[in-house]
C-alpha positions in Angstrom: 50.4 91.6 98.5 52.0 93.3 101.5 53.5 90.0 102.5 55.5 89.9 99.3 57.1 93.4 99.8 60.0 92.0 101.9 60.8 89.5 99.2 60.8 92.2 96.5 63.1 94.3 98.6 65.7 91.5 99.1 65.3 90.1 95.5 68.1 92.3 94.0 70.6 91.0 96.5 69.4 87.4 96.0 69.7 87.8 92.3 73.2 89.3 92.7 74.2 86.4 95.1 72.9 83.8 92.7 74.5 85.2 89.6 77.8 86.5 90.9 78.5 84.2 93.9 76.6 81.0 93.9 76.8 80.2 90.1 80.6 81.0 89.8 81.4 78.8 92.8 79.3 75.9 91.6 80.6 76.2 88.1 84.2 76.3 89.3 83.7 73.1 91.3 82.1 71.4 88.3 84.9 72.7 86.1 87.5 70.9 88.2 86.3 67.6 86.8 86.5 68.8 83.2 89.0 69.8 80.6 88.1 73.1 78.8 89.9 75.7 76.7 86.9 78.1 76.4 86.6 77.4 72.6 86.0 73.6 72.6 83.2 71.9 74.5 84.0 70.8 78.0 85.3 67.2 78.3 84.8 65.2 81.5 88.1 63.9 82.8 87.1 62.8 86.3 89.8 63.3 88.9 92.6 63.7 86.4 93.1 67.4 87.2 93.6 66.5 90.9 96.1 63.8 90.0 97.9 66.3 87.8 97.9 68.9 90.7 99.6 66.6 93.1 102.3 65.8 90.5 102.8 69.4 89.4 106.2 70.4 90.8 105.9 74.0 89.5 102.6 74.5 91.4 104.2 73.3 94.6 107.1 75.6 94.1 104.6 78.4 93.6 103.0 77.4 96.9 106.4 77.3 98.6 107.2 80.8 97.2 103.9 82.2 98.5 104.4 80.7 102.0 108.0 82.1 102.0 106.6 85.5 101.1 104.1 85.2 104.0 106.9 84.2 106.5 108.8 87.4 105.5 105.9 89.7 105.0 103.6 89.1 107.9 106.1 89.5 110.8 107.6 92.5 109.1 104.2 94.1 108.5 103.1 93.5 112.1 106.3 94.9 113.6 106.4 98.0 111.4 102.7 98.7 111.6 102.5 98.3 115.4 105.7 100.4 115.9 104.3 103.2 113.7 100.9 103.0 115.5 102.6 103.4 118.9 104.5 106.4 117.5 101.3 108.0 116.2 99.5 107.2 119.5 101.8 109.6 121.3 101.2 113.4 121.6 103.4 114.6 118.8 103.4 117.6 116.4 102.1 116.9 112.9 100.2 113.8 113.9 97.5 114.3 111.2 100.2 114.7 108.6 102.0 111.5 109.5 98.8 109.6 109.5 98.0 110.8 106.0 101.6 110.2 104.8 101.6 106.6 106.1 98.2 105.8 104.5 98.9 107.4 101.2 100.6 104.4 99.5 97.5 102.3 100.3 95.3 104.4 98.0 97.9 104.5 95.2 97.4 101.9 92.4 99.4 98.7 93.0 100.7 98.9 89.4 102.0 102.4 89.9 103.7 101.4 93.2 105.2 98.3 91.6 106.6 100.3 88.7 108.1 102.9 91.1 109.8 100.2 93.1 111.0 98.6 89.9 112.8 101.8 89.0 114.2 102.0 92.5 115.5 98.4 92.6 116.7 98.1 89.0 120.2 96.6 88.6 121.7 99.0 86.1 119.5 102.1 86.2 117.9 101.7 89.7 118.1 104.6 92.0 119.3 102.4 94.9 122.2 100.8 92.9 123.2 104.2 91.6 123.5 105.4 95.1 125.6 102.3 96.1 127.9 102.9 93.1 128.3 106.6 94.0 129.5 105.4 97.5 131.9 102.8 95.9 129.8 99.8 96.9 129.0 97.0 94.5 125.6 96.8 92.9 123.0 94.4 94.3 120.8 92.3 92.0 117.7 93.0 94.1 115.3 91.5 91.5 117.7 89.3 89.5 119.1 87.1 92.3 116.8 84.2 93.3 118.0 84.3 96.9 116.9 87.9 97.6 114.2 88.7 95.0 111.4 87.6 97.3 112.7 89.7 100.1 112.7 92.8 97.8 109.0 92.1 96.8 108.1 91.5 100.5 109.6 94.9 101.4 107.7 96.6 98.7 104.4 95.0 99.6 105.0 96.0 103.3 105.6 99.6 102.3 102.5 99.6 100.1 100.1 98.1 102.7 101.4 99.0 106.1 99.4 102.3 106.3 96.1 100.4 106.5 97.4 98.2 109.4 98.8 101.3 111.1 95.3 102.7 111.2 93.8 99.5 112.5 96.4 99.2 115.3 95.9 102.9 116.1 92.2 102.3 116.6 93.0 99.3 118.8 95.5 101.2 120.9 93.1 104.0 121.5 90.5 101.6 122.9 92.8 100.5 125.8 91.7 102.2 129.0 94.1 104.8 130.3 93.5 103.6 133.9 95.4 100.4 133.2 98.5 102.4 132.3 98.1 104.7 135.3 97.8 101.7 137.7 100.9 100.2 136.1 102.8 103.4 136.6 101.9 103.4 140.2 103.4 99.9 140.5 106.6 101.0 138.8 106.1 99.1 135.6 108.5 99.7 132.7 107.4 100.7 129.2 108.1 97.2 128.0 106.1 95.6 130.8 103.1 97.9 130.1 103.3 97.0 126.4 103.7 93.3 127.0 101.1 92.8 129.8 98.6 95.5 129.0 98.8 96.7 125.4 99.3 93.3 123.6 96.5 91.4 125.4 94.1 94.3 125.0 94.7 94.6 121.2 94.7 90.8 120.6 91.5 91.0 118.4 93.2 93.7 116.3 96.4 91.6 116.0 94.4 88.6 114.9 92.5 90.7 112.3 95.8 92.2 111.0 97.3 88.7 110.8 94.3 87.3 108.9 94.1 90.3 106.5 97.9 90.1 105.9 97.7 86.4 105.2 94.8 86.7 102.8 96.5 89.6 101.1 99.8 87.7 101.0 98.2 84.6 99.5 96.8 86.9 96.7 100.3 88.0 95.7 100.2 88.7 92.0 100.8 92.3 90.8 104.2 92.6 92.4 106.0 89.5 90.9 104.0 89.8 87.6 105.3 93.3 86.9 108.6 93.3 88.7 110.1 89.8 87.9 107.4 87.9 85.8 107.8 85.1 88.3 111.6 84.9 87.9 114.4 84.6 88.3 114.2 80.8 88.0 110.6 80.8 89.2 111.8 82.0 92.6 109.0 84.7 92.8 106.3 82.7 91.0 103.3 83.0 93.3 100.4 80.6 93.4 97.9 83.1 92.1 100.2 84.0 89.3 100.6 80.3 88.3 96.8 79.9 88.4 96.4 83.0 86.2 98.9 81.6 83.7 97.2 78.2 83.5 93.9 80.0 82.8 94.7 82.9 80.5 98.1 81.9 79.0 97.6 78.2 78.5 93.8 78.2 78.5 93.7 75.2 80.9 90.5 76.3 82.5 89.6 73.1 84.2 93.0 72.6 85.7 93.1 76.3 86.7 89.8 75.9 88.5 91.3 72.8 90.3 94.3 74.8 91.4 92.1 77.7 92.6 89.8 75.4 94.6 92.7 73.6 96.2 94.5 76.9 97.0 91.3 78.2 98.7 91.4 75.2 101.0 95.0 75.9 101.9 94.1 79.5 102.7 91.2 78.3 104.9 93.5 75.9 106.7 96.2 78.5 107.4 93.7 81.0 108.7 92.2 78.4 111.0 95.6 77.5 112.4 96.4 81.2 112.9 93.2 81.8 114.7 93.9 79.0 117.1 97.5 79.9 117.6 97.1 83.7 118.1 94.2 83.3 120.5 96.1 80.8 122.6 99.4 82.8 122.7 97.8 86.2 123.4 
């Protein structure tokens, strides 16, 4: 009987894993070979969903939009987060206040933040355009112009999430031995040289973690375009997750949606693997 105690102790997790992890993954893979609208019975269609995927121009546009968002968002987030972390790592007054202020947007609901920025960037009634008009500048269609709408969303996402990465970078900076900087000072190294040859190599694991987390978060882009632009204008902010969501819960193409999700997960895995190899080699 005592030999069974360990199995009883781990049985809740095993049950959880089987019901909420293993079964959904297996069911999703099986679903990629079927056509199903929830109401009618599933119909086996073979690889038709995969053929449809490779010929779906809107899906590839959504992939392009998502990658474009990542190209804007990740470098911006890295630079801003590391700069703020360097600032907070200095001996300044009000350090605790600034740490809390930078982290506050992270714990605020994404829907609330998106609505706030929608009010800020609105064309006619937006606070920013009102300020431009008051200064006799022309209004800017931040969310209505296809060429700049994604930049506005990337800026908002950076503001929302940068506080988390500031904390991660701050922890990484505080693990760098002070003796390295003291030795560099004795050799007459400049601040940039200390940052380039001491700080960056020492916080390489933190940089990699921030890049991976930012990438995964960027690939899951949904709330921002869904509320702010609904994927427009002209599908310029339609993200991959938003397109998958529409296929599943707007058009009820469950099998095709599962195919898109499975393929999208492979893309994320590939991008993260490339990032890991590149970041470790460069740093």
